N, C-alpha and C positions, 0 to 999 in steps of 0.2 A: 503496499499500500504505498503511496506517496504522500509527501506529509502534506499536500491540499489536500487530497481525502480525508486525510485523518483529523485536520479541524472542522474542516466541512463538517465527520459525522458528528466529533464533538459539538457543533451547535445542534445540528438540526435534532438529537434526542432530544435534547431542556424543548425546543420550542415545539416538536410533534407531541411532548409532555401536556404544554404549555395550552396548545389547541385546544388536546383535548378536553383537558379542565375548563376551558373559557366554554366549548361547547356543552360539556354538565351543567356550569353555571348557567348557559343561556336559558336551555331546556328547561329548567328549575325553577328559573326566576319568569316562567312562559305561566307557571301555576297557581292559581288561584287556593289564597291560602286559605280562605273558610273551608274548600275542600279536600281539605287531607284525609284519607282512605284509613277507614276506621276497619279494624279486624274483627268488629263485631255485625258489621252489614251482617246481614241474612243468617244470623244465630239467634240464638232466642236469646231476650234483655237478663241479664242477671237477676236473679230471685231479689228482691228485699222486701220488708217490713217495718214501716217507719211508723213513727207518733205522728200525727197532722198537726198541723203548725195552729190551726186555728181552733183543734180541739185536742188536746192534749190527750183525752181517755180516751181518746179514738185511734185504731191504726190504721193503718191501707199498705195491703201484700202488692204486688205485680201481678200473679195468681188472681187476686179482686178484678183485675182488669180486664182478664183473658173472655175472647168474643168481641172485643168492641175494639175499631182503631182510635189510639192515644198518641198525644204527642207530651213527654217530658222538656220542661224547659228547666234546667239547670241553672238557679241565679242566688243573688247574696245582695244584701240592702248595704253592702261597701262596694258593689263592682259600679264602677260607673259605667262601663258597656252595659250592664242590663239596662240604664234608664236610658239608653239611646231605643233598646229594642220595645222597651215597657208599653210607650202609646200603640206597638204595631200588635203586639199580645194584648193589648182592654180589646181594641180593634176585631181583632181576631177572636175574643170568645162571646164578644155581643152576637156574632152572623149564627154560632154553634153548629157549625159544618164540623168542628170535630173536639173535641175535652181536650185544656190541657191543665196537665198536673205540674205542679212545681215542685221542684227539689232545691231547697234552701239550704245552701254550700258553706258549712263552714262557718256556721253566724249564729248572732243571739238571736235568740225565738224575742225579745222584746224588741230588738231592733229591726227585727224582721217584718212581724206586725205592724209598727211604727211604719216604714215605709208603704208595707199598700194597701195603709190605712190613707195616708198620703197622694197613695199618685194612681191610684185604682188593685184592684185586684180580679185577675183575670183569671187567675186557677180554677177548677174543679175542686180542686183538692191541694194544697202546698203541704208537704212531708218535709221532719228536720232531719237532716244527714250533718249534726253535727260535727264529728270527728272525718266525715269524708270519706270514709269508708265506702257506701253506696258508689259518691263519683267518680272512687280509685277503679269501682268493679263496674264500671260503664266509660272507662276508659277519658275521665274528663281533663284536659288538658289545660282549661282555665274558666270562667266563667266569663258570657254564658255560652249553653253549648245545647241545642237540643237534639231533640232524637227523635223519629214518629216510628212510632211500635205497631203493628199490624193486630189482625182478630188472635192471631197465634201467638203472640206472645215474644213476636220474630224482630230485630229493629231491621227496617227497612232504608233507613235514611237516617247521615246526619248533618248537623249543619253547627262548625264551629264559630263562634265570636256570634253580635248581634242576626239577627233575624233582619233581611231585607222585605219590603216590598216585593223585589225580583225575584228572591229566593223561594217564596210564599206562593206569589202567581205561574212560577215556572215552574217548580220542584216538586214542591211539597205538599199544594193545593191540587193540582194534575192525578199526584202520587196519592194522597188520603182518599180521595175519590173513587179512582181504581183500584183501591184496597178493600174501600166499603162494600161493592158488589157482590 
């Protein structure tokens, strides 16, 4: 090998590695961060039995919700992004298209109750997940997150971050109607 071909080889390998890394970065930046694939999609929703926020003498279990399509919205009074999506949840609840259950994640019940009293309560019931174990079972990255669960208790969709009008109209509600048949 000549000296010039050695120099070219010395520079071409790092250049090739750089090009490959840029290509991976370019592809990664093209994805919507709210659509991180969940390993739980098309799998049974994790079981839970939790106290209800508004009536701590009552519990609700995932098993109790079988037979209906429902949304599980993970939220907290300390969550700034939850304020962004909350008016949309209140509007959705008024339509009675799909019941929305809240999972109050790592929150103080008094704070959560005050927050809902101030901003409106879109939830059929809100459940207390004070230690965050149920959220962990659902693979929650952070609040808010919303799961669409079918009549058999299978997770069919996961929205990471605040719900948007577009996500509701283009993805969630069409899927709700399909699953309710």
